C-alpha positions in Angstrom: -15.6 -10.3 14.2 -15.7 -6.5 14.5 -16.3 -6.8 18.3 -13.3 -9.0 18.6 -11.1 -6.5 16.7 -12.4 -3.6 18.9 -11.6 -5.7 22.0 -8.1 -6.4 20.8 -7.6 -2.7 20.0 -8.5 -1.8 23.6 -6.0 -4.3 24.9 -3.3 -2.9 22.6 -4.0 0.7 23.6 -2.8 0.0 27.1 0.3 -1.8 26.1 2.0 -0.1 23.1 2.2 3.6 24.1 5.8 3.2 25.1 6.6 1.8 21.7 4.5 4.1 19.5 6.1 6.7 17.2 3.8 9.2 15.5 5.8 12.0 13.9 6.5 14.3 10.9 10.0 13.9 9.5 11.6 16.1 6.8 12.9 14.0 4.0 13.5 16.2 1.0 11.5 17.3 -0.8 8.7 16.2 1.5 7.8 16.1 5.1 6.3 12.7 5.7 3.9 11.7 8.5 5.1 8.3 9.8 3.5 6.0 12.4 5.5 3.1 13.8 4.5 0.5 16.4 7.8 -1.2 17.3 8.0 -4.9 17.9 10.2 -7.9 17.0 10.7 -9.8 13.8 10.3 -8.6 10.2 8.5 -5.3 10.0 5.3 -4.9 8.0 5.3 -1.8 5.8 1.9 -0.6 4.6 1.0 1.4 1.4 -2.4 3.0 1.2 -4.7 3.1 -1.8 -4.8 6.1 -4.1 -6.1 9.2 -2.5 -6.0 7.7 1.0 -3.6 8.2 3.9 -2.2 6.0 6.7 -5.4 6.1 8.7 -6.7 3.4 6.3 -4.5 1.0 8.2 -5.0 2.1 11.8 -7.1 -0.8 13.1 -5.5 -3.5 10.9 -1.9 -2.5 11.7 -2.7 -2.3 15.4 -4.2 -5.7 15.6 -1.4 -7.3 13.6 1.1 -5.7 15.9 -0.6 -7.2 18.8 -1.1 -10.7 17.3 2.4 -11.0 15.7 4.3 -8.8 18.1 6.1 -7.3 15.2 6.8 -3.8 14.0 4.2 -2.2 11.8 4.9 1.0 9.8 2.4 3.2 8.1 2.8 6.7 6.6 1.0 9.4 4.7 2.3 9.6 1.1 3.2 13.1 -0.2 0.3 15.5 -0.2 -2.0 13.3 1.9 -2.9 13.2 5.5 -0.2 15.3 7.3 2.5 14.9 4.7 3.5 17.8 2.5 3.5 18.0 -1.3 6.2 19.4 -3.6 4.6 19.5 -7.1 7.9 20.4 -8.8 9.5 17.2 -7.6 6.5 14.9 -7.6 7.1 11.3 -9.0 6.7 7.8 -7.6 10.4 7.4 -7.7 11.0 10.5 -5.6 8.3 9.4 -3.2 10.0 6.1 -2.7 13.4 7.8 -2.2 11.8 10.0 0.5 10.3 6.9 2.1 13.7 5.2 2.1 15.2 8.3 3.8 12.6 8.1 6.5 13.2 4.4 7.1 16.9 5.1 7.3 16.4 7.9 9.8 14.3 5.5 12.0 16.9 2.7 11.9 15.3 0.5 9.2 17.8 1.0 6.4 18.9 -2.6 6.3 15.7 -4.2 7.7 13.8 -6.9 5.9 10.1 -6.2 5.2 6.7 -7.7 4.4 5.0 -5.2 2.2 1.3 -4.7 2.1 -0.4 -2.5 -0.5 -4.0 -1.6 -1.4 -4.9 -0.6 -5.0 -2.4 2.1 -6.1 -0.3 1.1 -3.1 0.7 -1.9 -5.1 2.7 0.4 -7.5 4.7 1.6 -4.5 5.3 -1.9 -3.3 6.6 -2.9 -6.7 9.0 0.1 -6.9 10.3 -0.6 -3.3 10.7 -4.3 -4.1 12.6 -3.6 -7.3 15.0 -1.4 -5.4 15.3 -3.7 -2.3 14.7 -7.2 -3.6 16.9 -8.8 -1.0 15.1 -7.1 1.9 11.5 -7.7 0.7 10.5 -11.2 2.0 6.9 -11.1 0.8 4.2 -8.8 -0.6 0.4 -8.8 0.1 -1.5 -7.0 -2.6 -5.1 -6.0 -1.9 -7.0 -5.6 -5.2 -3.9 -4.0 -6.7 -3.5 -1.8 -9.7 -1.3 -3.6 -12.2 0.8 -1.4 -14.5 0.4 -2.0 -18.3 -0.4 -0.2 -21.5 -4.0 -0.8 -20.9 -3.8 0.7 -17.4 -2.0 3.7 -18.9 -4.7 4.2 -21.4 -7.4 4.0 -18.7 -5.5 6.6 -16.6 -5.2 8.9 -19.6 -8.9 8.5 -20.5 -10.0 9.3 -17.0 -7.8 12.3 -16.5 -9.1 13.8 -19.7 -12.6 14.0 -18.1 -11.3 16.1 -15.2 -11.3 19.8 -14.7 -8.5 21.2 -12.5 -10.8 23.8 -10.9 -12.9 21.1 -9.4 -9.9 20.1 -7.2 -9.3 23.5 -5.7 -9.9 24.0 -2.0 -7.9 21.2 -0.5 -7.9 18.5 -3.2 -5.0 19.7 -5.4 -3.0 16.7 -4.1 -5.5 14.3 -5.7 -5.3 16.3 -9.0 -1.5 15.9 -9.2 -1.8 12.2 -8.3 -4.2 11.7 -11.2 -2.3 14.0 -13.6 0.8 11.8 -13.1 -1.0 8.5 -13.2 -0.3 7.5 -16.8 3.4 8.4 -16.4 3.5 6.5 -13.0 2.0 3.4 -14.6 4.5 3.5 -17.4 7.4 3.9 -15.0 6.3 1.0 -12.8 5.5 -1.2 -15.9 9.2 -1.1 -16.9 10.4 -2.3 -13.5 11.1 -6.0 -13.0 9.1 -7.5 -10.2 11.7 -9.8 -8.5 10.5 -13.4 -9.2 11.9 -14.7 -5.9 9.5 -12.7 -3.7 6.4 -14.6 -2.6 3.1 -12.7 -3.3 -0.4 -13.0 -1.9 -2.9 -11.2 -4.2 -6.3 -10.7 -2.6 -8.8 -9.8 -5.3 -12.1 -8.0 -4.6 -15.3 -9.6 -5.8 -16.5 -6.2 -7.1 -14.1 -4.1 -9.2 -13.5 -0.3 -8.9 -14.9 0.7 -12.3 -18.4 1.4 -13.5 -17.8 -0.5 -16.8 -17.8 -4.2 -16.7 -15.1 -4.4 -19.4 -12.7 -2.3 -17.2 -13.4 -4.4 -14.2 -12.6 -7.6 -16.2 -9.4 -6.0 -17.4 -8.5 -5.1 -13.8 -9.1 -8.6 -12.5 -7.5 -10.4 -15.5 -4.3 -8.4 -14.8 -4.3 -9.7 -11.2 -4.8 -13.3 -12.3 -2.0 -12.9 -14.9 0.3 -11.5 -12.2 -0.3 -14.6 -10.0 -0.1 -17.1 -12.8 3.3 -15.8 -13.8 5.1 -17.5 -10.9 4.5 -20.5 -8.7 5.3 -18.6 -5.5 2.2 -16.3 -5.9 -1.3 -17.0 -4.6 -4.7 -15.6 -5.4 -7.5 -15.3 -2.9 -11.0 -13.9 -3.7 -12.4 -11.6 -1.1 -16.1 -12.6 -1.5 -18.6 -9.8 -0.9 -16.0 -7.1 -1.0 -15.8 -4.0 -3.0 -12.4 -2.6 -4.2 -11.7 -1.2 -0.7 -11.0 -4.5 0.9 -9.4 -3.1 4.0 -12.6 -1.2 4.8 -15.0 -3.9 3.8 -13.2 -7.0 5.2 -10.7 -5.9 7.9 -11.0 -9.2 9.7 -10.2 -11.1 6.5 -7.2 -8.8 5.8 -5.8 -9.3 9.3 -6.2 -13.1 9.0 -4.6 -13.4 5.6 -1.7 -11.1 6.4 -1.1 -12.9 9.7 -1.2 -16.3 8.1 1.1 -15.2 5.3 3.5 -13.7 7.8 3.6 -17.0 9.7 3.8 -19.1 6.6 6.9 -17.2 5.5 8.4 -17.6 9.0 9.2 -14.0 9.4 
């Protein structure tokens, strides 16, 4: 499978240069690094996992662009990759507002979207969907974090073990992400997830935590999310760790592609 993906990427490299956008755009209070491969149909908007940047999606987005001939959009969230960080205005709501400003600047203000999010990226998918329920036609969640009181407690407990000085020298962005995690989870928890949006939840076989109890909580929350509505599906990524895009890129491409076609986007 990996050789097939590399072959497709070589084919794409010779065909999408005229449609490729890779730029830094100022959308107060951040400058966001955005990458767009333009195509037809409903765009796919990717959200990376916590602590990761848009490069997480490079191969996956490129292959999906080639296979579906659709627009794919990835970006570095505030403080990661090439995007800047404003600690005085740092919140998930402000991040989404800045993303909205960037999408508007590039002509996607009124576009429909298929959202894809890994881990913490699921929080951002939920906030965007709550604010644009009519434009979000589907969501693919890859081992997503689910907001809850239990998740808030887990975030608080973990942050209490950290020392800020350990994040100096290039990792202060991650510190602020973790420092705000409990508040972020609480904010997202209170947002309604529009029931009319179809969801494909891909759950990793191995959870992200060291404690079995925490992994069971993490997976139970995903199952409960899916069972809450008939238009939601659960798929187990057998043999995968929490980082499904890295462990199973071929599976991710297949599932997103099939879901996109199923929704007739």
